[in-house]
Each structure stands twice: as structure tokens, then as C-alpha cells.
N, C-alpha and C positions, 0 to 999 in steps of 0.2 A: 752719835748723840741719844740719851735712852729718853724713852718716849713713856709716860707715865701710861700703866692699862689702861686706865679707863677712858683715855685718848683713842687707842687702836679701835675702838669699832667707828669713829666720827674719821678719822683719817682712811678708812679702809669703804667706807662710804665714797669722802671725797675722790678716792681712788678712781672706787669701781664707776662712778658717774664720768670721769673725765674719760676713762676705757670706755666707754657706751659711747661716750658722742664722736669718739675719734675712730671708733672702729669701722663703722659706714657699713658695707656689704659682708656679710660673713665671706671665711675662707675657708678653703681646703687646708693652710701649707702652715707655716707658725708665722706669725707675725709680731713685728718687736713694737714697742709704742716705748721710745724715751723720754724722760726725764728733759726738759730743757736744759741745759749746763751739767748734765750728769756724768760720768764716765758710763762712754758705752762698753767696755770690757765688764762691768760689773750688772749687764743687764740678765735676767736669766735666759740660760738655754736649758731644753729638757734633754734630759738625758734616756728618761722613757716618755715616750707618746701613746696615749691608747686607737689603738687599730680597732677596725673596721671587725665585728663578730656578731656569731648569730646564736639566738636564743631556741636551746634545743627543747621543744618540748614544755616543761615549765620549771626549767633550770636558771634563776636568776645567772648571768654576764659578770663578772669582774672589770672593771675598765681602769688601768694603772696609770700613772702620773709619776714622773721623778725628775725634778732642776734643781739647776745650783748656779751661781747664788739664787735662795730665794727664802723668805720670808713668811710668805704666804700663797699657798695653791687650793683654788677652788674649781670647781665641774661648773660646768653651766650644757644645759640639754635640752635643744628645741629652743633657745632664748630664754629658759627660765635658769634660776639659778638652783643648784641643789643645796637643800638645807645642808650647815655647816654638823649637826649632827649622823649625818648620813655620809661623812669623810669619816675613815679611818688617815689617819697621821704619822709618821714615821720620822722624827730627824736623824739625822747623822753630817757625818762631814767626808766631802768628796775625798778619797786617796791620790788622785791626782792633781787634785789642786790644791788641794787643803781648805775649801770654801764650804759655808753650811748649806748641805745638800738635803730637801725635803722629799717625799713619797708619800703619795696621798690614795687612796682607793677607796671606790665604790662600787655597791650593786646595783644593776639594774635588771629590772623585775619584768614579765612579760604583759602583766600589767600594765604598765606603766607605758609601753610601747602601743599598746593596745588602744590605750584613748586619743591616740592620732591617729587612728589609724582612717585610709581615703584623704589626708589633707596633705603630708608629705612625711619621709622620713625621717625617722627616731633618729636623733645623732647629739654626740655630746662633745665637749670641747675643754679642756682645762687652762685655765689660767694662771701665768707664776708671778709672783710681783717680788722688787728690787725695792734696797733705796733708789736705784737707777730706772727704774721704769717696768713694767709689764710687759710681757710676753702669751703669747696665745700660742697653743698647739694644734694642730693639725685637726681637722674633725672625721671622729670616729662614728660610723654608722651601726646602729644597731637594728637589725633585722629579726623578724621572727620566721627561722626555717623550718618548712616543710616539706612534702611530697604528698601529690592528690595519687589517687591511687589509678584513676584510670589513664592509658595513654592515650595519647592527641592521635596516634595513629600505627595501627601495631603492623607487622611482617603478615602476605598472607600466601598461604600456599600458592605453592605454583608446581607447573612444569614444561622443563625445558630440556629441548634437545642437546646434544653433547657437543660440548665446543662452544657453544652458544653462552653470549654473555647474560648475568644473573647481576639481578637488584633488588635488593629485600628491603622498601621503607622502612623507616620509626622512628616515632617523632614522641619521648617520653613525657612521664608528666610534668605538667606544670610544677615549678620547686623552686626553691629558695636555701640555698642557692642552688644552680642547675644541676640537674642532673646530670652525672658520669652513665654513660653505656659502655656496655659491653656484650660481646653477643656470643651464643652458645650452640655448638654443635652437637648434638647428641650428648647433652649437659656437659661439652668439654671445651671447654673458652678456645675463640677462635684467635689467634694470634700474628697477623700482618706479617710482624715480622721472622717466624716460621715459615711460615706460607706465602711467597711472595703472590700466589693466584688471586688472593682476597686483598681487599682491601678499606678503610672504613671513611666515609667519607664526613667533610664538618657537620651535615647535617645528620649524621649517624646512622646513614644506610650503610648496609652491607653488600658491596660487590663483589662479584665472584667473574674474573675476567674472559675465563675458558670455562666451560661446565666440564666437571670429570663426572668417571661414576662413584667415584669415594665422596662426590659433594652428596649425594644420596642423603640426606637423614634432618633431622626435626631443627631447626632452624627457632633458641627463644631470646629475644632484645632485653636483656636485663639495664633496668635505672636505678643507680643508686646515688644516693648523699647520707649529709652527717644525720639525717633520719632517719632512712628508710631504705629499704631494697625491695624495687617493683619487677615481676616480671611479666613481659609481654603474653599472648598465647601463645604456643608451638606453630611453627608455619613446617607445613612437609614442604620440602623439597625432593622432587621426584628428577631423575636426570635418566631421558629416555636417550633410543638408540633406533634409529626408523631405519629397515631394512633395507639390503640393499641386494643386488643380483650378479648371480655369480655369472663366467663366460658360456656361450651357450656349447656345447657339447657337438661331435659330426653328427652330418646327417645319417640315416640308418637307410638298409638297404631299401628299396623299392618294394612296397607288399604286394606287385603284380609281376609273375614272370615273365608274362605276356599280354600286352597292351598297355592301357593307363591305369595308374594304380596312384597309391602317397608315401609318403617318408616325412619321417618328423626328425625332432631336436630338440632336447629340451634344458633347462638354468632352474638350478633354486636360489631361493633367497637364504644366500648363508653369508653375503660377503657384504656388511654384516648380518647377523642376525637380528631380528628386531629383539630388544628389549625393554625394556619395566614400562610397558603401555608404547611401544614406539609402534607406526606405524607399520603393515604388512608392503609388502613391494607392489607396486602396483603394474598392472600390464599381466600379461599370460607365461607362464611358466613352459610351453610347450608350444609349437610351430611346425605345421602342415604344409607340404606344401605336394602338387602333383606331381608326378613322374612318368613318362613311360618305357617300356623295353618292347622292343624287334620281335614279333612273332615270326617259330620256323614254319617256313612253308614247302609242304610235301609239292614232289613235282606229279605231273600227271600230263599223260598220253593226248597228244596232236589228234586231228583224227588221221585215218589211213590215209595212204595214199590211191591214185587208181592204177589198176590192173596193170603191169607190163605186157607186151607183146609175149604172146607163144614161142617160149624157145622150141630150139631141135630137139631136147628130152621132154619137151612135150607139158612143159613143166611153164608157167607164168608168177609172177612175186607184186608185192606190194610191203611199204612201209610208212615209218612212224616214226615222231620223234617226242620224248621228254621234255615239252617245251611248253605245255599249256596247261596251267605253268611250269616252270621249269625249276626244280628246288631250289628252297635259299634259305639263308638262317640258319642252316643246319638240316634244313626239309630233308626228309628221304626219297629216295631216287626213286621212279617208276617201276611198277614190280611186272612183267612179262619179257618179250620179245619187240623186239622193233623190227621187224620182219615176218614175213608171212607167204607163204610159197603154195601153191597148189599145181595142179593138172589140169592143162588147157585144151585135148582133146578128146576125153573121153575113153571112146573104143575106139577112136580110130589109129589110135597108136599100138602097133604088133610090138610086143615083148618076145623074144627068143625063151623068154624061160622068165617063171614068175619067181620074184622075190619073197623076201619073209614078209614083205613092210606088206604086200597085198592079200597074202592070205589072213594075216588079222583082220586088215578090213573086212572083207567078206564074212569072217565069223563074226566080227561086232555086229555087223548090219542084221544077219541070220537072227541073232539072240536079240535083236532089239525088236524086229519082228515078232516073234515069238512071245516077248513080255507084253507088247501091244494087243494081241489076240488074247491073252487068257485075262487082260484085264478088261477087257470088252464083254466077258462072260461073265465076268465077277457083277458088273456092274448089268449086268440084265437078269440076272438071278434078284441082285438086290431088290430091285423093282417091282419085279411077280410079287414077292413076301409081304412089301409095303401096301400093294395094292390088296392083296387078298385081305388083311387084318382091317382094315379102313372100311372095307365091305359089312364082316362081320360088327362090328360097333353100329353103325347106323342101322341094323337092325335090329337091336337089340334097346334102341334109346327109348323106345314107348315104355320098357319097365320101369324106366330110373324118372321118369317123367310127374309120374302118380306121386311118388313124396317131395314134390314141390311145388304142390300147389299156392297161387297166392294166396293173401290172409290181407286181410282187410283193418288199420286201427285206426279209428272212430277216434272223435277228441271228446272228452267228457261233457257229460251234459249240467247245463248250469243250476241244474236242481240237486244235482250230486255233490255235497261240500266235501267231500269224504275222499274224491281220487286226488290225486299228484299236488293238495295242499295240505296246509295242518291252520287249520282257526287258530285265532288267541282264546286264551283262556278269558270269557269275560267274568269267571262268576270270583274272582280274586280281586280287593277293593285296597284302596290305599288310605287309610287314616292321617292326618296331620294333626300335630299337638298342640293344643289352643292353651294358655294359660296363663299366669303369674311364674318367673323363675321363682321367684321366691312362694315356699309352700304357703299355703292359706291355711288361717287359722280359724277358726269361730271365733264371734266373739269382738270386740276392737282389737286394733292392732296398738302395742305397744310402741311402732314406730315415729316417726316425728311427721304425721299427713298434715298438708301446708293448704289454708283458703289461694285463690287467686288475686287477693286482695293484698295490701299491703301489711305484714307482719308485723314490724317494731313501731309505725308511726298509728296515731290517731284516725280512729275513722268515723266520727260522731256519735252520736246517742245513738241506745239502741243494743243490743247484745252481742255485735262484731267490736265493738271498742276494746282492743288486748293493750291500748298503751296503760287504761286504769286498772288492768285485772288486778284481783284483790287475792293474797297468798294465803293460805290456810290459818288456820286459826290462831297455831303460836307464832307463826310470821306477821301475822298481822295484829297480835298484841305486841308484839316487838316492835311491829313499824312503829305503832300510835306512840310507844314509851318515849322511841328515841324524838320521835317531836316535839318532849315533853321539858326530858332530861337535859341538864345544864352539862356534864360532862362529858357529852359525845359532841358537843362544840368543837372547835377551834379551837388551838389556843398560838394565833400567832403571836411571835415576838420577836426580837433579835433585830441584827443587821437587815440590812435587803438581800445580801445573800445567803440568806437563813431561812426555814420553812419548819413550824413546828404543828403537831397535830395529835391527840387522843384519838384512838380507833377499838375496838372490838373485833369481833368475827365476822361483821358484816363489811367489814374494809374500808377504801376509802383512797385519799393520793395527796401527794403534797406536791406542791410545783415552786420551781423561784421565778418569777415572774421575771419576763424577757430572757432570759438564759435558758430555754429547750431542754431545762434539766425537771423532770418530775418520778416521784416513787410513785408506782400503782401497787396498793396493800388490794388483793381479789378477795372479795368474801369465800370464810375459812381458814384463809391465812395464816388468821390470830386464832389459837384455842379458843372455844365456847368458855365464857367464864373468865378470860382474861381479857385485861384492856391496857393496850401499852400505847406510850407517851412517846411519840416517832420524832426524829427531826430530820430533818436534810440542808448539807450545808456545801456550798461553793466555796474553795479556796484558791488563792494565787498561788500560781507555779512555786513563785518565789518566795512565802510563808511555809511552803513545804517542799522538805529535801525528798526528789525520787533521783535516786540514780541509775543511769542510763549508762550503759556498755556498748562499747562497739558502733553503727551503725545506726541505734536506738534515739527513737525520737516522740514526742511527748504527741498525741496526736486530738487528745481529747482535754476534758475540765480535770482535774481532778474533784473528786465531789465523795462525800461524807454522809452516810444514811447509819442511825441507830435508831436505840443503844445496841451496841455490839452483843451478841451473846443471847439475846431473846429465841424463845422457843416458835420458827414459826414452821406449818402444817403445809403448806405450797408455797412456791416461789412467788414472791413479788417479783415486781419489773423496773427497775430502774434505767430511765431514757436520758442519753446526752450525747449534745452534737460532737461530732467528729472532723478533722479538715484533711483525710488521706484521701487518695484518690483507690480504693480499691480495688487492686488486682491480686491475682493468686501466684502470678509470675513475677511478681513486684515488689508483695509484702510481705512479710513474717507478721502476723499480728497475733500479742500476748495482752490482756486481761492481767493486771498485775492488783493485788490487793498488798495492805499492809497487816500485819501480823500484831495483835496484841504488843509482842516485846519491840515493833518500830521499823522492821526490816519489812522489806517488800519482795513477795513472792510471785511468781506467776501461776495464775491461777487455773485458767484458763490459755491452750493455743489452739485459735481457730481456722477451724479448718480440720479439724482433730478432734474434738468434742467426743467425750464417750457421753451413750443417751442419759446411762446412769448418775453422770455426773451432776455436783450438786450446783454447778455453773453452765451456762448455756446465753450464746450471743447471736442473736439476731441482727446483720450488720445489713446497712442501706446505704444510699449513696453520701446526704449526710449525717443520716444517727445509727445511731446502735443502742440496742432493748437487752440489757441483762436480767438474766431469768439469777435471781440468786436466795437459796433458801437461810443463807445466812448477811445479818449486816455489817456494815465495815466500811473502808476506804479502799475506792477502786478507782482507774486509770487506763485509758486503752494504749498500748505504746506499742509503737511500729518497727521493725526492721530492714530495712534495705535489703533488699537480694539483688537489686541492678538499677544498674543508672538510669530506668526509666519509673522509678518508683517518687513518685510526687506528692508534695502537701500543696495541697489550694489554699493561697493568701487571696487576702482581700487587704486593696490600699483603695484609702479613703485621702482626698486631698478636705483641709479645713483652713481658712480665715479667718483674720477678724471683723466680727458683726460689724463693728466702727472703725475709723483707722483715724485720729485727730495728727498724725505726723504725717512727715512724707517716707517715711519707712512704714515697708508694708510684707509681713509674712505670711508665707505659704508654708501649714505644715502638712506632711502626708507621712500617713501612719501605715505598717505592713504590719498587718496583723492575722492571728490565723481565722480560717473564715468558718468560725462559731460564734453562735447569738450570743454566748459569756464577754468571749474579748470584744465586742463590737458594741455589747453593753459599757461596758467596762470605757473604753474610747468617748462614746456618746457622752458618760457623764463625764468624763473629764474636759471633755472641747465646750459643755455648758457654764461649768464652772469658770474657765477661760474665757469666756464668750465669745466662739467658736462658731464659726457655721459651714456646711458643708456648702461648697462649690463646685464640684460637679457628681455625676452619677458613681458606686461603686464601681470598681474591676475586681475579677479576680485572677490571679497570676497562679499559673502550676512552677512550683518552684523544684528541682529537681535535686534528688542527692550524686550533683554533680561536681562538689566540693566548690563551685565557682559561687562567686560572689553575688549579692546584690546591688544594681547602680542604680542614680536616680539623677538626672539631670533635667535643668531647664532649658529653651529652646526659641530662638524666632520672637523674642519682645521687642516693639518698637522702640528702636534706641534712643530717639528723641523723646518721649514718653517716660521709658522704666531703663534701667539697669540693674543687673544683681551685683550682688554687694558679695557673692562665691568666688573665693581665688582660686579653685580650679573649676575644669570644666565637667566634673561630676561627683557623688557625694558615692558612698562606698559602703555597705552593710556588710560586714564579713559571715561568712557561710556557713562558719557554725554554731554566730549569736542567734543566725533562725532558724538552722537543724535541731540546736539541741530544744527548742519548745520553753525554755527556760523563764524566757519574757513572753507574754502573752501579743506584747505588739509591740512595735520598734519604729523610732521617726526619725526622719530629716527636717529639716526647717529654712527655706530659701528665704532667706531676705532679701528683699526687692525695695529699689528708692524708686519714687517717682521724680519725675521734672520739678513738680509746680503742686500746691495744696489742690489744685480746680482740674487736677489729672485723675479722673473719677475712671477710665476705660479700660480694662487691663487683657488684652489679646498674649496668648502665650501656649508652649506648647510643654508639659511635664513629661518625658521619660522615665519610666520604669524597667528593669530589664535583668535576668541573671546572664552572667556574663557564657557565650555560648547557650542561650537559653529562652526559655519564655519572654517576653516582656510584653506591653501594653502603652499606652502614648493616651493620655488627657487634653484634650482641645479647649481651653479653657478661654471665653471670652463672656465678658460679667461685666456690670458696674459693681464697683466696690462700696457704692454705699448706700446704695438700695436695692442690689437685686438678690431676691432670697426664693426663686423659685425651686431650689435645690435642699431648703430646709426638711420638707415636710419629709423627705425620703428616709429619716431613720430615726421620723418623732416613735417613742418608746410606748409601748402599752400603758395602760394606767396603771399606778404604783398600787391603786387601791382595790386592786381584785383579791378576791382570795385564794392566799396562800395556802389550803386546808379545805378539803372534801369530805364531809364524815358521811357515809352508809349509803343508801341507794343515789344519793346524788351529785357521787364521784363518778357514777357511771351514765351509760349511753343509752347500754339496752335496760329496759325494766329487768326487774330480780326475779318475778316469777316466770316471765320471758325464757330467758338466758336460764333457769333449772331445768324448763320443759325442752327448752332445745339441746340441752346436758344430756338430759335421761333418754331424750330420742335419738340422738347419735351415737352415743358411747357404745350402746350393742354394736358387733358387727353384721351387719347385710350380705347374703352372698350376691344380693344385686347393687353395690356398692350406694346404698342410699345411709352412711354413717358418717362417719368425724373423717374418713378417708378421701370420699370426695370434695365435702369441705375447705379441708386444705388443697385441695387442686383449684376451687372456683379460688381459695384465696389468694392462690401461688406463694401457696407455705408445706409445696410438696415434697421439698429441699431439705422439709425436720422434722419429716414422720417420726422416725427412728427415737427422736425426742419425743416428742407428742407420745408415741406407743409407751415410753418409759413409765409416766405418770398416770393416778388411778383414774381421769378424767381428760382424755387427748380434747375435748370438745372444750372443756375449759379452759385448758392452756391457748387453745386458738383465741377464744373468746378474750380470755385475755390481755392478748398481744393485739388482737385488735382494740381493744380500750387504748392499750398506751398509746397503737402508733393515731387512733383519727382521732384523739378527744383535745380541744372541746368540738371542731368543724365537722365528727365525721358524718358521712352519708346514710343512715340507718337505713333508707331504700335502698343502697346497693348490696347490706348482708342480707336482707329480705329478699331480693330479688335472687343472691347466691344458694340461702336458705331452700327458699320458694322450690328450685330446683330437684331436690333432692327426693321428694315425696309426693302421691297423688294427694289431691285436695279433700281436705276434709271439715268440712263445714264444722262439726261440732265440735270438734277438739277443742279448741282455744276462745269455745265464746262464754263472754262472763257479761253477767245480768246488771241492771242499772244500779240495784241495789246491793252487790259484791261492790262495785266500784266506790 
């Protein structure tokens, strides 16, 4: 049946409404809804259904759906129909059935998916119609693919012994789709199918069943998905071998051949030898033991026996034995005869004939007697000679004694100082140098001398009043003209984020109230004879395109000062807040400036400044002070060097001042911890009629690629309930880290049980996944509790945004000039600008100050920028007072000059 073209939209709307009523819960599989009485065979069935896809970087994905027979096909994403103009439709005929077929394609961008972050997953489904009913395809989930930089757990270096088991854990970075893990050994892939000694667990840990020497290597865990490929830090694995002892050698020969000695045996630590730092063998490599060897005993004779009876031959005998001791262990036998025989009757025995033995005996006896007589004679002669010599010596002794008379040695007298002592030379004297280390000069010293009183504050009437010091005649004339000329007055105009002023060589100051942004124009920064109209402007990040690369993030507001290109003879100081946690190991900080062509350039790398550079920056905990001789547009950008890099975020909770319905909303703001961002949020909440319900908190947001989560808990269920469908809300990491938006917020919509419910008690948690977090304990009355309203009361907007001439400075002009002229010239005893820099804790910038014509002026300019308008002049006076000797006449000013 033909249908008029004008009726198609109405018919399609009816069918869609019927489908929505009958669809019920969303399904992930194909669902058919036939029209009652229609032929079910003509229901559409899908030839191609959309499948799950991932968005890589910023490339959109294509979803395709094809069905037959189908008269219409539309996509529906997250419960909303995709516009018809976004569909690309192709009609054809199914070759197998001959029925009409339709193919529809749509593109899904990253921005579409990001709109529903933290609430649910983004899905799309196509619906096909025919005359018999409708059919829904399966859901296709579209996810943003990513892979974090940092591993949740990296392998660590290990040392294992040979044949010991080894486990190297690895938890890859969070990613979608989940990362696949592979291992590298010395940059070569580890393949468990080739090496059965290793395997990879389901948790991606590498397991070595038994460590081998070949397993000593550097191991790297590699994670990859469709987005990126990440490498962990390499883990050095050393397989070591503990040493083992060899077997003992045989015992050596005993060291003593007789008696007790020792013998030894040895072993070596070579079974196996220690390797790759393995432990050396424990114990001794040499053993000693005592040993004993039997000593040889020489034989010795026993005592002689008694003589025997005299025999017939007129002799008797005696005997002895070699038994005291007997020779043993190889000892020698006794020497000599064991039997002795003698004549026992003397001359009583008569012999018939003399034998040769008796003749020899007699001859021997005679010889002995002769020798004894001769010896006796010799002894008598010797005795007589010695006696004669002794008598002569005694007689002549009187001659010798005269040469050895005793000598008396007396001690020296006390009155004789020259004997045996050396007296000190008392004529020499010691001189002590007295005086100043600085050379003294005749006349008044040009150095800066101070009194003991207050230097920069009024001291009352009289000649000691320094606050009212009058300048020279030229300066006095100029100051008098300054108070009457109209063109020196400020020219405030424009929005609340802009300040104007007209300045000359006396300088001045521009300020944007409640933002911490100011521009100090020191005296003589503008050439004499010149008058400049200077402006200072705060830009919103969304209004200025600041390209950021890699891990860079915006840490400060974007500020313009101008007009650019004007001639400055001294650096001006631009002051602005920043939200970085400065650390040399965590951040690389750069000052960016926009060129005339519109491109941004790095004009200063903090920490690598050259003293003669056109730009310099004093970075403090919450503010930076930029010295520049060229006006323009500036911003402070940081690049994270490690996961420890953090930005300070300020967390604020606002709620309506008045609530007339059952619904009540709590707005949680996450903004840079700078005064300009706080001012913008406070002004916005004033327009919305909101009030602060808790003290602000500071959260350190780290470069860990983890999102920020916000949740609400512990509400009394009988009085309040949350209308949030999920357990927490989530702000993506890159939304915060990019700094493109100064503040982000989430809203918690609550519903009270009745209009009379006014007391609210709950907790709001804000935390970074695996990072810092804060908890707000809320307990107040929503109708009358305003105790936190005054915490964020902004300063009066009626303040002067531009100050011209001496009124812009805390230090009086004459005192400033005298300090500069006194401290700029160097002094050997340290009473110059270098010592003042140490007292003001500015000694880390000495090279920069020294490169300028007046280092003291640079320090005083920085002091003015840091301490206006609440600077303590007494502290500065005390610092300057410690540099010189008091001189009451140096800065005396008469009442007439005042």
C-alpha cells in the first residue's frame, strides 16, 4: 500500500512511540517487536550489526548497521535518537532473498563520548522498521582508548641463587582496552613456547622455574594496546653461585721427627667456585692435628758390678750391662767394654819372666812422674814473677796520685744569670693591629650610615623625621607639579579584569583587585621626558589559545601588560599567582610570551636564567615576580618531570541561600589555587544566589593520569536522599591538568523529605584515584546558617587600580635614593648590597642583581612588589640598619625642608 510522503513522519513517530513503550529494559542482543497480525517472516533481520569499538586519540569511529527487509533504520545512542542528517543511508537489494536492504552509517566523535563521563558507558544501537514490526540490534559500546604512562607495579632488580625459582611482578598501566604484556630479556622477547623454563602468569608476572646462569640479564616489562606502547624500567637479574668445598687432601707427614708435632690437610672452594657475587665457602680451608713420633733412645751402661775374688792368675774382674737404658727405637749401642780385669795381689805374685805388658806399665808410670815434677817447677816460677811485679807497682803509686786530685763543682750563684741559663729577650715587644678593615677616609664617608632609630617610619617633629625628607630642588619642583597636573592621575576604565594608568619617570603601580595581579613600574623605568599610558589585563584561558605540548600545564593566569614595544630603561615587575608546587626534581617551569604574530614562545626557563637576560623570575610558594624590559602577554607553564609533580587545587562547596522546594543542590567547585580563579567563582555564585557552606580546602593533584572523583555520604536517609544515580561523579584527568578551564564543578542534587526539613548533615569526599583527597563534614541549617559567608568576602571594588608616582611605593623617594647611592658601591667589609641581599633572603639572585646598573634598586623594587600594600617598613629598616655604623647627621631633615 502506498503512503503519501507527508504521512511518513507521523507514521514513523507512532511506530517509535510504540517501540519505546514496548522496549522495556535495554537489551544487549537483537530484539524483535512484531506488529500484531503481521507476517513474522517479514520482520527485519540484521545482516550487519554495530560492534564495540574504541576511539583512538581524536579519530571518530564508524558504526555500520545493515538489515533486510527494512524501510527505515535509525541509530539510538545512550537513549537519544541520532539526528537524521547524521545518518548516511544506502539502499540495495539482498542478493539471496531479493528483499529490499538498507545500510546506515554514523560517526561517533570523542566529544560525544566525553559528555557522559562518570555516569555510564556510551553505547549505540540501531533500530530497523518494516511493515511487520521493528527489530533492535545489539548494543555497541564506544570507549575512549588510552594507556597511562606509569606502571602500577614495575619489576625490581633481584639476585637469586642457581636453580632457585624467580618471580618478576608486573602490573601494566591502566588502559582501555587492557594492555597486553610481553617481556624482554636483554631487549629480546621472552617466548615461553620456546623456553619451557619460563612462563607468564595471568597477572603478567614472569616466572623462571629454575634460574640458570644464562638467565642473568636485564628484564623489561612491555605493555601495549591500540593507543601506545609503554616500557617499564629494566630490572637487573643476577643468578649467583655459592661456593662449595672440594674433598680434603691426605694428611701430611708429622712435622716433628721426634716427639709431638703437627700435621695438616687442605681443601679449596672450587666445587663449585663462587660466581656473580655468590657467597664464599664457610669454614676453614686448612685443618691441623697433633701427632707424636717415637724418639730413638741410646743405650747407657749400668753401674759396675763388684769385683770378683782374686783368681789363681792374681787377677779379679767386674762387669756391667748396656741396660740403663737399653737402646731402643733405633738408638745407639753403648760404647766400651762390658768387662774390666785387674791384678789383685800387687807384688805378692812372683812371675818367672816379665811380660811386655809389665814393661809398658812401668815406663808409663815413670813418664807421668816426670811430667808432674816439671809442671810443679813451672808453677813456682810463675808465682815468683807475679809477686815481684806487684811490689813495684805499689811503690810507684805515689807518682800517679798527684794527677788525680779531687775537683769541687759548686752550683752557680743566684746573682749570676749567665751561667747555665738563657734569659728571654725582654726588649722585643708584640704589636696589635687596631682599626677598621675598611680604609679610613678624611671627611664624611660615602657609605650608608644609619641611626639607631627607625629609618623609614616617622619619628615625630624635629630634625630626625625621615619620612618627610625633602628632595633636591629639581625633585621638589617635580613633586609639587605632580600634585597639580591632571595628566599624572590614573585613568581607570574597562572591565573588572583590567586596569589603566598614565605614568612618567617617577613610575607607579597597576593592580587588578582581588586577583593578585599587579605591575610595578619602578622609578626611572620610563625615560625622562616620556609619558606612557599603560594597561594591565587578565584573560580567561578559554578566550586565549595557549598551545600546550606533552605533559605541560598552565599554572598561572594569562596576563597582558602594554603597550608592547615601548622603551623601558629598567625592568618592570609583573606579579601573578600560580598553582604549582615548585620542586626542581618534579617540574620544568617556563615563562611563555606571545609574539606579535600570535605564536607563543619560551622566553625563560626557570633555573637556567642568564644574568643578562631580558627576563627574570623570582618564584615563591604561591606567586611569581617576573622582571621584564618588554611588555606583552605572559603565562607560566609547567611540564611534569615525574609523578610527584602536583598542582594545588582549591575545593569549594556552595549551596543556595534560600530553598523553596524540596530539591536542594550542593555545587562542588574544583579550581586553580589562585586568587583570580577564586574571584571568578565567587562572582558567579553571587549571581546564582549561592553561599559557602564549608571552609575551602586545598588538594594536591598529581600528574598520575588518574581522574578526580566526588561523592556524597552519610546522609540521614529518613530526612534526605540523593538523586544521583551513580556512587560518585568523576572529572577526567586531562580536563583538570590542561588548565584550559580555571574551574570545574559537579552538582549533588538532594531531596528532603518535607519542607520543614532544614538541618543537613553529610560528608562530601573529593579525591584523586590513588592520590590526595579531602573530606568535607557538612552540618548546618539551610535556612539560616551563614557562618561561612564572610570567608570569601572580596575586597572593595572601589579601590584605586592605578597609583602614580611616590604614592605607589612604601619607601619614600629620597630615602630610596640614598639607600641606593650608599649600597651600590662595593665595600670590602661587606656593608653593601650583597649583604642586604642575604638579609632579605635574595642571595640566590646575586648574579642577576649584579648584571644591572643598580643592584640595590632591583632589590628594593622586588621588595615593593612583594610587600605592597602591607609591607613592614620596620623590618626593612632593621635589615638596612645592620649594614653600617650609626651616623645621626647623615639623614637629618629640618622642619623647614619638610
